C-alpha positions, 0 to 999 in steps of 0.5 A, a space after each residue: 559200865 564194866 565194859 567201859 571201865 575195862 577199856 579205860 583201864 586198858 588205855 594205861 598200858 597202850 603204846 603211845 602210837 596206838 593212843 594217838 590212833 585211838 584219839 584220831 578214831 574218837 576225835 577225827 584229828 591228831 591229838 593236840 599233845 602226844 603226852 600219854 596222860 593227855 591222850 588217856 584223859 581225853 580218850 577216857 572222857 570221850 569213851 565214857 561220854 559215848 557209853 553213858 552220854 554227855 553232861 546235862 546242859 545244867 551240868 555244863 553251865 555249872 562247869 563253866 561257872 566254876 571256871 569263871 570263878 576259879 580260873 583254873 587254866 590261867 591261875 592269874 587270879 582267885 575270884 571271890 563269889 562276888 566276882 572280885 579278883 585278888 590279882 596281887 596275890 602270888 598264886 603259889 600261896 595258900 589262902 589267908 588264914 592257912 599255915 605253911 608247915 615245915 620241919 627244920 632241924 627237929 623244930 616244927 615251923 608254922 607260918 600263918 598266911 595273912 592277907 598281906 604278909 606272914 606271921 611267925 612266932 607272933 611277928 609279922 613278915 612281908 615275905 617268906 624269905 625273911 622268915 627263912 633268914 630269921 630261922 636259918 641266919 642265911 639267905 633263902 628263897 622263901 618258896 624254896 625253903 618252905 617247899 611252897 609249890 603250885 602243884 603238890 600243895 605242901 600247906 595246911 588249913 
């Protein structure tokens, strides 16, 4: 595995044109994206697959089950283990019961995410913008004020 690790590590410093050529060599066609990170990830996976073999059928089945359950591509809904969806929830929000934490002017703000709405200092709110206005006295986009993002999650459970 040491040799394959070195080859994968070397991909990080390989020029984009060379990555594209390697992609064609390993996959037989041009990459779907010319983004370096995409090509590096795809090539690294393929190189490992060729060196140590593919996932077992059971592992592939489990991956498909997880994709069906959590829908990571579209992120349109979070499915429970019963298969039901909660399509009405904004995908940027953490799960109910989690806390969104923000330090504002030396004060620690803790907002609890509820099934429907939020709780801040013992009071229920329908959205984060109302809490931001209660804290600052000004109109704010609640997601922006609290730094709620879909990627670099900024909340705590």
